[in-house]
C-alpha positions in Angstrom: 5.9 28.5 -23.0 5.2 25.0 -24.3 2.1 23.1 -23.4 2.3 19.9 -21.4 2.0 16.7 -23.5 1.7 13.0 -22.7 5.4 12.4 -23.8 6.5 14.8 -21.0 6.1 11.9 -18.7 9.5 10.6 -19.8 11.1 13.6 -18.2 9.0 13.7 -15.0 11.0 12.9 -11.9 9.3 11.3 -8.9 10.5 11.5 -5.3 9.7 8.5 -3.0 10.5 7.2 0.5 12.1 10.1 2.3 14.2 9.2 5.4 15.6 11.7 7.9 19.1 11.0 9.1 19.6 10.3 12.8 21.5 13.7 13.2 18.7 15.5 11.4 21.2 17.0 8.9 20.1 15.1 5.8 17.2 13.4 4.1 17.7 10.4 1.9 15.1 9.7 -0.8 14.6 7.7 -4.0 14.8 9.6 -7.2 12.8 7.8 -9.9 12.6 8.7 -13.6 11.8 6.9 -16.8 14.9 5.3 -18.3 13.4 4.1 -21.6 10.0 2.9 -22.9 9.9 -0.1 -20.6 11.7 0.8 -17.4 12.7 3.3 -14.7 16.0 4.3 -13.2 15.6 4.6 -9.4 18.6 5.9 -7.5 19.1 7.1 -3.9 19.9 10.8 -3.4 20.6 12.7 -0.2 19.9 16.4 0.4 20.8 18.5 3.4 17.9 19.8 5.5 19.0 23.3 4.5 18.3 22.3 0.9 21.7 23.4 -0.4 23.5 20.1 -1.0 21.6 17.7 -3.3 23.8 14.8 -4.4 23.4 11.3 -5.8 24.3 8.7 -3.1 24.1 5.3 -5.0 25.4 4.3 -8.4 23.0 4.5 -11.3 22.5 0.7 -11.7 19.3 -1.2 -11.2 16.3 0.0 -9.2 17.0 1.2 -5.7 14.4 1.5 -2.9 13.8 1.6 0.8 16.7 3.8 2.0 17.2 3.2 5.8 19.8 5.0 7.9 21.5 2.9 10.6 20.7 4.2 14.2 24.1 5.9 14.4 23.9 7.2 10.8 27.2 5.6 9.8 25.6 3.3 7.2 22.6 3.3 4.8 20.8 0.1 4.0 18.7 -0.1 0.9 17.2 -2.6 -1.5 18.4 -2.9 -5.1 18.2 -5.0 -8.2 21.7 -4.0 -9.3 23.7 -6.9 -10.6 20.6 -9.2 -10.6 19.8 -11.1 -13.8 16.2 -11.7 -12.7 15.4 -8.4 -11.0 15.1 -10.0 -7.5 15.8 -7.1 -5.1 18.5 -7.8 -2.5 19.8 -6.0 0.6 22.7 -3.7 0.3 24.6 -1.6 2.9 26.6 1.6 2.2 29.0 3.4 4.6 27.9 7.0 4.7 31.4 8.3 5.2 32.5 7.0 1.9 33.2 3.6 0.3 31.4 1.1 -1.9 28.1 -0.4 -1.1 28.2 -4.2 -0.5 25.5 -6.8 -1.2 24.4 -8.5 1.9 21.8 -11.0 0.7 21.5 -13.3 -2.3 18.1 -14.8 -1.6 15.5 -16.4 -3.8 12.4 -14.4 -2.6 13.8 -10.9 -3.0 13.9 -8.5 0.0 11.3 -6.0 1.4 10.3 -4.3 4.6 13.9 -3.8 5.9 14.3 -2.5 9.5 17.4 -1.8 11.5 17.7 -3.1 15.1 18.2 -0.5 17.7 21.9 -1.3 18.1 22.6 -1.3 14.4 23.9 -4.9 14.3 20.9 -6.5 12.7 18.4 -5.9 9.9 15.0 -7.5 9.8 13.4 -8.1 6.4 10.7 -10.0 4.6 10.9 -12.3 1.6 8.3 -14.4 -0.3 9.3 -18.0 -0.6 7.7 -21.4 -1.0 8.2 -24.6 1.0 10.9 -26.0 -1.4 12.8 -22.7 -1.1 12.8 -23.1 2.6 13.7 -26.8 2.6 16.6 -26.4 0.2 17.9 -23.2 1.8 17.5 -21.0 -1.2 15.9 -18.5 1.1 19.2 -18.2 2.8 21.6 -18.4 -0.2 20.7 -19.0 -3.8 22.9 -21.5 -5.6 24.6 -20.0 -8.6 23.2 -22.6 -10.9 19.6 -22.2 -9.8 17.0 -21.3 -12.5 13.4 -20.9 -11.3 10.8 -22.8 -13.3 7.3 -21.6 -14.2 4.7 -24.1 -13.0 3.3 -26.4 -15.7 0.6 -27.0 -15.0 -0.2 -24.4 -12.3 -2.0 -26.3 -9.5 -4.0 -24.0 -7.2 -5.1 -24.8 -3.7 -5.7 -21.3 -2.3 -8.7 -18.9 -2.2 -6.5 -16.0 -3.2 -3.7 -17.3 -5.5 -2.6 -14.2 -7.4 -2.5 -10.4 -6.8 -1.8 -7.3 -9.0 0.6 -8.8 -11.6 1.7 -12.1 -10.3 0.7 -15.6 -9.2 1.8 -16.6 -5.7 2.6 -20.2 -6.8 2.9 -21.5 -3.3 4.9 -18.6 -1.9 4.3 -17.1 1.5 5.9 -14.0 3.1 8.3 -14.8 6.0 10.3 -12.7 8.4 14.1 -12.9 8.5 17.0 -11.2 10.3 20.4 -10.5 9.0 23.4 -10.2 11.4 25.8 -7.9 9.8 28.9 -9.6 11.0 30.2 -7.4 13.9 33.8 -6.5 13.4 34.1 -8.3 10.0 31.1 -7.1 8.0 30.6 -9.1 4.8 32.6 -12.0 6.1 30.4 -13.1 9.0 27.0 -11.8 7.8 24.4 -14.4 8.6 20.7 -14.7 7.7 18.1 -16.5 9.8 14.4 -17.2 9.2 12.3 -16.5 12.2 9.0 -17.9 10.8 7.8 -21.0 9.0 4.7 -22.8 7.7 1.9 -22.0 5.3 1.1 -18.5 6.5 1.9 -15.0 5.7 4.1 -12.9 8.1 4.8 -9.2 7.6 5.6 -5.8 9.0 8.6 -6.4 11.3 9.1 -3.7 13.8 11.8 -3.6 16.6 10.9 -3.0 20.2 13.4 -3.1 23.0 16.9 -4.7 22.2 16.5 -8.2 20.9 12.7 -8.0 20.5 11.0 -8.0 17.2 7.3 -7.7 16.5 5.6 -8.9 13.3 2.2 -10.0 12.1 0.8 -13.3 11.0 -2.4 -13.8 9.0 -4.6 -16.4 10.5 -8.1 -17.9 10.3 -9.6 -21.2 9.0 -8.6 -19.9 5.6 -6.2 -16.9 6.0 -7.0 -15.8 2.4 -10.6 -15.4 3.4 -10.0 -13.7 6.7 -8.9 -10.3 7.9 -7.8 -11.6 11.3 -4.1 -11.4 12.2 -1.9 -11.9 15.2 0.7 -9.6 16.5 3.7 -11.7 17.6 6.5 -10.8 19.9 9.8 -12.6 19.1 12.7 -12.8 21.5 15.8 -13.2 19.4 18.0 -14.2 22.4 15.8 -17.1 23.5 14.5 -17.8 20.0 10.9 -17.9 21.3 7.8 -16.1 20.1 4.3 -15.6 21.5 1.1 -14.0 20.2 0.5 -10.8 22.2 -2.7 -9.7 20.4 -5.2 -10.8 17.8 -7.1 -8.2 15.7 -8.6 -7.6 12.3 -7.7 -5.3 9.5 -6.9 -5.5 5.8 -3.6 -3.6 6.3 -1.0 -4.7 8.8 1.5 -1.9 9.5 3.2 -2.1 12.9 5.2 0.5 14.8 6.8 -0.6 18.2 8.4 1.3 21.0 11.4 0.4 23.2 9.1 -0.3 26.2 6.7 -2.7 24.5 3.9 -0.6 23.0 2.8 -1.5 19.5 0.8 0.8 17.2 -1.2 -1.1 14.6 -4.1 -0.6 12.1 -7.5 -1.9 12.8 -10.8 -2.4 10.8 -14.1 -3.7 12.0 -14.4 -7.1 10.3 -18.1 -6.8 9.4 -18.4 -5.0 6.0 -14.8 -3.9 6.5 -14.4 -2.2 3.1 -17.0 0.4 4.2 -15.3 1.0 7.6 -12.6 3.6 8.3 -9.1 2.4 9.2 -8.4 3.1 12.9 -5.2 3.5 14.8 -4.8 1.3 17.9 -2.0 0.9 20.4 -1.3 -2.3 22.3 0.6 -2.3 25.6 2.2 -5.8 25.1 2.9 -6.2 28.8 -0.6 -5.5 30.1 -2.7 -6.3 27.0 -4.4 -2.9 27.2 -5.5 -1.4 23.8 -5.8 2.3 23.2 -7.5 3.9 20.2 -6.3 7.5 19.7 -8.3 8.0 16.6 -11.6 7.1 18.3 -13.0 10.6 17.9 -11.5 11.3 14.5 -13.9 10.9 11.7 -11.2 10.1 9.1 -9.7 6.9 7.8 -6.0 6.3 7.8 -4.4 6.6 4.3 -3.7 3.6 2.2 -0.4 1.9 3.3 -0.1 4.7 5.9 1.8 2.9 8.6 1.9 4.9 11.9 5.2 6.2 13.2 6.2 7.1 16.7 7.7 10.5 17.4 11.1 10.7 19.2 9.4 10.8 22.6 7.6 7.5 21.9 4.6 9.1 23.4 3.0 10.6 20.3 2.1 9.0 17.0 2.1 10.5 13.6 -0.1 9.3 10.7 -1.7 10.5 7.5 -5.3 10.6 6.3 -7.3 11.8 3.4 -8.9 15.1 4.6 -11.5 16.9 2.5 -9.5 17.2 -0.8 -6.1 17.1 0.8 -3.9 14.6 2.7 -3.0 15.7 6.2 -0.3 14.6 8.6 -1.6 14.3 12.2 -0.1 13.6 15.6 -1.7 12.3 18.8 -0.7 11.2 22.2 -1.4 7.5 22.3 -3.4 7.8 25.4 -5.6 10.7 24.1 -8.3 10.8 21.4 -7.8 14.3 20.1 -5.4 14.2 17.1 -4.0 17.5 15.8 -3.2 18.4 12.2 0.6 18.9 11.8 0.6 19.6 8.1 -2.2 20.3 5.7 -2.3 22.4 2.6 -5.6 22.8 0.7 -5.8 20.6 -2.4 -2.3 19.1 -1.9 -1.3 15.5 -1.2 1.3 14.2 1.2 2.5 11.2 -0.7 5.1 10.0 1.9 6.3 11.2 5.3 9.1 10.3 7.8 9.5 11.5 11.3 13.0 12.3 12.5 14.4 13.4 15.9 13.6 17.0 15.5 11.8 17.4 12.1 9.5 15.7 9.7 10.2 15.1 6.0 7.4 14.8 3.5 6.9 14.4 -0.2 4.2 16.8 -1.1 2.6 17.2 -4.5 0.6 20.4 -5.3 -1.4 21.8 -8.2 1.8 23.2 -9.9 4.2 20.2 -9.4 3.9 16.4 -9.1 6.0 16.1 -5.9 8.9 17.7 -4.0 10.6 17.2 -0.7 9.8 19.4 2.3 10.8 19.5 6.0 9.2 21.1 9.0 9.4 21.0 12.7 7.5 18.2 14.4 4.7 20.6 15.2 4.4 21.8 11.6 6.1 25.1 11.9 9.0 26.6 9.9 8.4 24.5 6.8 11.1 24.5 4.2 11.1 23.2 0.6 14.3 21.1 -0.1 13.8 20.4 -3.9 12.4 21.6 -7.1 13.1 18.3 -8.7 11.2 19.0 -11.9 12.1 22.7 -12.4 14.0 22.1 -15.7 10.8 20.7 -17.2 8.1 22.8 -15.6 9.8 26.2 -15.9 9.3 25.7 -19.7 5.7 24.4 -19.5 2.4 26.3 -19.2 0.8 24.7 -16.0 -2.8 25.7 -15.4 -4.1 26.4 -11.9 -7.3 24.6 -10.9 -10.3 26.3 -9.3 -12.3 24.6 -6.6 -15.9 23.9 -7.4 -18.2 23.5 -4.4 -21.7 22.2 -5.0 -24.5 20.3 -3.3 -26.6 17.2 -4.2 -29.3 15.5 -2.2 -28.5 17.8 0.7 -24.8 16.8 0.8 -21.9 19.3 0.3 -19.5 18.1 -2.4 -16.1 19.1 -3.6 -14.7 19.2 -7.1 -12.3 21.2 -9.3 -12.1 22.8 -12.7 -8.9 23.0 -14.8 -9.0 25.4 -17.7 -6.6 25.4 -20.7 -3.4 27.4 -20.6 -4.6 30.1 -23.0 -8.1 30.2 -21.4 -10.4 32.9 -22.6 -13.6 33.3 -20.5 -15.4 34.7 -23.7 -14.7 31.4 -25.5 -16.3 28.0 -25.0 -14.6 24.7 -24.4 -15.4 21.0 -24.2 -15.6 19.4 -20.8 -13.6 16.3 -19.9 -15.0 14.6 -16.8 -12.7 12.3 -14.7 -13.9 9.9 -12.0 -11.6 8.4 -9.4 -11.1 4.8 -8.5 -11.4 3.1 -5.1 -14.3 3.4 -4.7 -13.2 4.7 -1.4 -10.3 6.9 -2.6 -10.0 10.6 -2.7 -8.6 13.1 -5.2 -6.7 16.3 -4.6 -5.4 18.6 -7.3 -2.1 16.8 -7.4 -0.6 13.4 -6.9 -0.4 10.9 -9.7 -3.2 12.6 -11.7 -1.2 15.9 -12.2 0.2 15.0 -15.6 -3.0 13.5 -17.0 -5.2 16.5 -15.9 -2.7 19.0 -17.3 -2.3 17.1 -20.6 -6.1 17.2 -21.1 -6.3 20.9 -20.3 -3.3 21.6 -22.6 -5.3 19.9 -25.4 -8.1 22.4 -25.0 -10.4 20.7 -22.6 -11.8 22.1 -19.4 -11.2 19.2 -16.9 -13.6 18.5 -14.0 -12.9 16.0 -11.2 -14.6 15.5 -7.8 -14.9 13.4 -4.7 -18.5 12.1 -4.8 -20.1 10.2 -2.0 -18.2 7.0 -1.3 -14.9 8.9 -1.2 -12.6 8.8 1.8 -11.7 11.9 3.6 -15.1 13.3 4.5 -16.2 11.0 7.3 -17.6 7.5 7.5 -21.2 8.5 6.8 -20.1 10.0 3.5 -18.0 7.0 2.7 -20.8 4.5 3.3 -23.4 6.4 1.3 -22.8 4.1 -1.7 -23.6 0.9 0.3 -25.2 -1.6 -2.1 -25.4 1.1 -4.8 -22.1 2.1 -6.3 -23.7 3.3 -9.6 -26.6 5.6 -9.1 -25.4 7.4 -6.0 -22.0 8.2 -7.5 -23.6 9.1 -10.9 -26.0 11.5 -9.2 -23.1 13.3 -7.5 -20.9 13.4 -10.6 -23.8 14.6 -12.7 -24.5 17.4 -10.1 -20.9 18.5 -10.5 -21.3 18.5 -14.3 -24.3 20.7 -13.9 -22.3 23.1 -11.7 -19.5 23.1 -14.2 -21.7 23.7 -17.2 -23.3 26.6 -15.5 -20.1 28.4 -16.5 -20.7 30.1 -19.8 -17.3 29.0 -21.1 -18.2 25.3 -20.8 -20.1 23.8 -23.7 -22.7 21.5 -22.2 -23.2 19.8 -25.6 -19.5 18.6 -25.6 -19.0 16.4 -22.7 -16.4 13.6 -22.4 -15.9 10.9 -19.7 -13.1 8.8 -18.4 -11.9 7.0 -15.3 -9.9 4.0 -14.1 -10.7 1.1 -11.8 -13.8 2.1 -9.9 -13.7 5.1 -12.3 -13.8 2.6 -15.1 -16.9 1.0 -13.5 -18.5 4.4 -13.3 -17.6 5.4 -16.8 -19.3 2.2 -18.1 -22.2 2.6 -15.7 -22.9 6.2 -16.8 -22.8 5.5 -20.5 -25.2 2.7 -19.9 -27.6 5.2 -18.3 -27.2 8.4 -20.4 -26.3 9.4 -23.9 -25.1 12.8 -22.8 -21.4 12.2 -23.4 -19.9 12.5 -26.9 -17.3 9.9 -26.1 -15.9 7.9 -23.2 -12.8 6.0 -22.2 -13.2 3.3 -19.6 -9.9 2.1 -18.0 -9.2 -1.1 -16.0 -12.7 -1.2 -14.8 -14.9 -3.7 -13.0 -17.8 -4.4 -15.4 -19.4 -7.5 -14.0 -19.5 -7.9 -10.2 -20.0 -11.7 -10.3 -17.1 -12.3 -12.6 -15.0 -9.8 -10.6 -15.8 -11.7 -7.4 -14.5 -14.9 -8.9 -11.4 -13.6 -10.7 -10.0 -10.8 -8.6 -7.5 -11.1 -5.7 -8.6 -10.3 -2.1 -10.6 -7.4 -3.5 -13.7 -9.7 -3.8 -14.2 -8.4 -0.2 -15.6 -5.3 -1.9 -18.6 -7.3 -3.1 -19.1 -8.8 0.4 -18.5 -5.5 2.2 -19.8 -2.7 0.0 -22.8 -4.8 -1.3 -23.2 -7.0 1.7 -23.9 -10.0 -0.4 -22.3 -12.8 -2.6 -23.1 -14.0 -6.2 -24.9 -17.1 -4.9 -27.1 -15.1 -2.5 -28.3 -12.3 -4.9 -27.1 -13.0 -8.5 -29.8 -10.9 -10.1 -29.1 -8.0 -7.8 -25.4 -8.0 -8.6 -26.2 -8.2 -12.3 -28.4 -5.1 -12.0 -25.6 -3.3 -10.2 -23.0 -4.2 -12.9 -22.3 -2.1 -16.0 -22.6 -5.1 -18.2 -26.2 -5.4 -17.1 -26.8 -2.2 -18.9 -24.2 -2.3 -21.7 -26.8 -3.1 -24.3 -28.2 0.4 -23.7 -24.9 2.1 -24.5 -24.8 4.5 -27.5 -21.7 6.5 -26.5 -18.5 5.8 -28.4 -16.4 4.0 -25.8 -12.8 3.1 -25.8 -11.9 0.3 -23.4 -8.4 0.2 -22.0 -7.1 -2.8 -19.9 -3.9 -4.5 -18.6 -3.3 -8.1 -19.5 -1.8 -8.9 -16.1 -4.3 -7.0 -14.0 -5.4 -9.4 -11.3 -7.1 -6.7 -9.3 -9.7 -6.0 -12.0 -9.1 -8.9 -14.4 -9.6 -8.5 -18.0 -12.4 -11.0 -18.2 -15.0 -8.5 -17.2 -13.7 -6.0 -19.8 -14.0 -8.6 -22.4 -17.6 -9.1 -21.6 -18.3 -5.4 -21.6 -16.5 -4.9 -24.9 -18.2 -7.8 -26.7 -21.7 -6.4 -25.6 -20.7 -3.1 -27.1 -19.6 -4.7 -30.3 -22.8 -6.8 -30.6 -24.8 -3.6 -30.4 -22.9 -1.6 -32.9 -21.3 0.9 -30.7 -18.2 2.7 -31.8 -15.6 1.0 -29.6 -12.1 -0.4 -29.5 -10.4 -2.6 -26.9 -6.8 -1.9 -26.1 -4.8 -4.3 -23.9 -1.4 -3.6 -22.4 0.9 -6.7 -22.2 3.0 -7.0 -19.0 0.9 -4.5 -17.1 -1.1 -4.8 -14.0 -3.6 -2.6 -12.2 -1.1 0.1 -11.5 -0.7 1.0 -15.2 -1.6 4.6 -14.8 0.7 5.2 -11.9 3.7 3.0 -12.2 3.3 1.1 -15.5 6.0 1.0 -18.2 6.7 4.6 -19.3 5.8 4.0 -22.9 2.5 2.5 -21.9 1.7 5.4 -19.7 2.3 7.8 -22.5 0.4 5.6 -25.0 -2.6 5.5 -22.6 -2.9 9.2 -22.2 -2.5 9.8 -25.9 -5.2 7.3 -26.7 -7.6 9.0 -24.3 -6.9 12.4 -26.0 -7.1 10.9 -29.5 -10.4 9.2 -28.8 -12.0 12.4 -27.3 -10.6 14.6 -30.1 -12.2 12.4 -32.8 -15.7 13.2 -31.4 -15.0 16.8 -30.4 -16.4 19.7 -32.4 -13.4 21.7 -31.2 -10.8 19.5 -32.8 -10.5 19.0 -36.5 -9.6 15.3 -36.2 -11.0 12.1 -37.6 -12.2 9.4 -35.3 -9.5 7.2 -34.0 -11.3 4.3 -35.8 -10.8 6.0 -39.1 -7.2 7.1 -38.8 -4.0 5.2 -39.4 -3.3 3.0 -36.5 -0.3 5.0 -35.4 -1.7 8.5 -36.1 -1.5 10.8 -33.2 0.6 8.4 -31.1 4.3 9.0 -30.3 5.2 5.5 -29.7 4.9 4.2 -33.3 2.7 1.4 -34.5 0.0 0.3 -32.1 1.3 -3.2 -32.2 4.6 -1.9 -30.7 2.8 -0.7 -27.5 -0.5 -2.4 -27.1 -2.8 -5.0 -28.5 -5.8 -3.4 -30.1 -9.1 -4.9 -31.2 -12.0 -3.2 -32.9 
């Protein structure tokens, strides 16, 4: 069998956004696969719940997303960029019995968060528009001759004015409804904006017929506030009222037909250290229930709750001790039960149907497939083996759990050995540190390919969930308060000691990498030890003060996790920043960053890199144009491959187990599949 390589990413298929049909006979999902070096093909497929009838449901054009069955199942709504010259996603509707999909919207702000009304006559959606878009009606219909202009100069009047890869440029998210035209669909379609003003509205969810709930960010400065309102909108009377005000940095709603609204809640004080709770509002009485009050877990990122068919029990996911679990709970109780959990595996998406639940699960031996089970978790059935053609011909190594303790705390990690592993031989150790900081790793998910590639190159790979990680309770998560570096380093180091206790691990050949908070930790650790032969720091936070001033809303991590600001404790933040110790670095360190990363902007990487250069460290700075913070997960396919190959090439150059020159001494395209470095990334040394 062949070994997994970085270039195999071009053949890895991802499954996203499963949706169970109303009759429970089928599941729609998005099949996403790299199309070329710069883009993906994303098409909607449907598979029977028996798993014996997998078929493509939409044409292979543009990028499709958000498949949503109509309540009767006679139509499938989805969002697509097909036919668009500027990649603005629009709403499309496809008859499920046969026929062509038709484009329903042509709006300036693109379409997201689509939701059918209970009677199937209307779809709610969200689009991001500015005041001029609203005044001129471009949010209802874009004139054929319209060409958007980039601001010159760009005038900024907001606290948070950009995020991930884009500037907001005056745009706010607003809620709309589309009436699908009754007996003459396509001829009498009409779109109406329900919200207005300089505020962000989101998360539309239908209650009883004609009632739509959504959120509105509020506060003296909504950008600097986690307070939001839950608004009840009566479409018949065209009136709205605020039924609840709460706090949280995620605003997913789920409403019932009798006026109960499930929503996500965070305590406002140091909210980044607090677990996300599930609350339920009775909109009529104002009573609020908290069914997760006794559950010491945080709801998963973007894990909007879902009501079961009885509208009495709620389903939600959480990180859960090295796995992602699906739970259900009666909204009036506080004793959730696990519905689905497999050790080390990740539930990357879930949808609750009338009689079954569909999930995308990734496990140690595959990056994600579609499964269904009963609502209680019994009789689980795998519907796809979407990457069988690739993986059946690849040697996939099985990880081993590594349990250890540090400072009296039980910790969880894993070791992955090379495909031809021989316990009588010795191997170098590649250490990976996760981002977040309050994330959690399993043996699967988006890291499957990278871990397997490193193992296939001859490294034993170690990764773990040190204190600060989600999934082990709030006390565990808050253990890094005001001290990201030393606590995490202590736990990772303890894991390295446990790994190097294995005779087959060469404790003189250690290598280190991580992205985002993992990039912070990579830079922090090489500033405090010379134990590693080489390191690769990716999309990291290197200077907390510069990060506070240049990031998007993530500056709340400084206020929350460190309980301070740059003007209150500038020296404290400098001491807690990797750049404050970068002059001590001796480890050869490759710095990877994305040019359009507005979560961890490149300015702090530039400072870290310059300090390394000034102190004669073997280093190189590689920047990926057109990429944001999600480079490793959803970046351009060519860049994802290039990034992994550069990590391997950098490690190999300092490894006694690889007869390879340093990357700095090799031809610039040596060892890379994408050709010259200038073709894929900008490189400085």
